[in-house]
Phi, psi and omega in degrees: 000130180274128181240134173253129184259148184226120169259091187287130176225161180292325185252308182238139180234123178274140182234132173225168180209157176247169176283171183300332183274355182067031185257329184232119176266132182224146178291144177256303182189173167239132181255121178267093182209125179271331178285119186297319182293319175297318178300315177298318179297322178292323182288325175300318173305311180296315181298322179295316180300320183274351188059045183294142176249353178199149172253143175237111183258128177294135179244114183286132179233153174287165183296339180271010178088354180278168182257143179245195183294328182293327178297321180299314177302317178294322178296316177295322178296313182299319180294324177289322181292319178295319180295316179289323183272330186079009182256133180299141177249128169247157179245146184225136177303130182245018179309129173070006180296321181291318181300311182294322176299318176299320180297320179296319179291323175295319175297335179261010179059036177263117188230171171057219187299324179298321179294316182296325179294335185238352186299324185289325176292322175295320176301319180294322178299314182295324177295316177299317181300319179296320181290317180300334179291340184270348183276000000 
């Protein structure tokens, strides 16, 4: 099953996808879009292109496991994405994915603008990898 992962952000949103067997998660792109409806449309286009059967949206949680205001925004976003696309959405804890993504990029000597351009897609890969472990 092809799953598209979304690391939703106010300014940049990272997108990743896995292969049909659910074995390999890869970065797709980072979408720089502030308008939620336009962002959802772009993600729907990617999902159609990839023939996605499910979305996995990162759900931010506090370190103590509670949900904050950002989680509400992600939940609303995921619900709107599911409604527009007709593709089921699941949510996955995204704690520390951005920190881990920065660590991966540092280990691979990716710095500056290039890092800023891809860190959200790497975060989306990490979210998807964690989700795939549960299947």
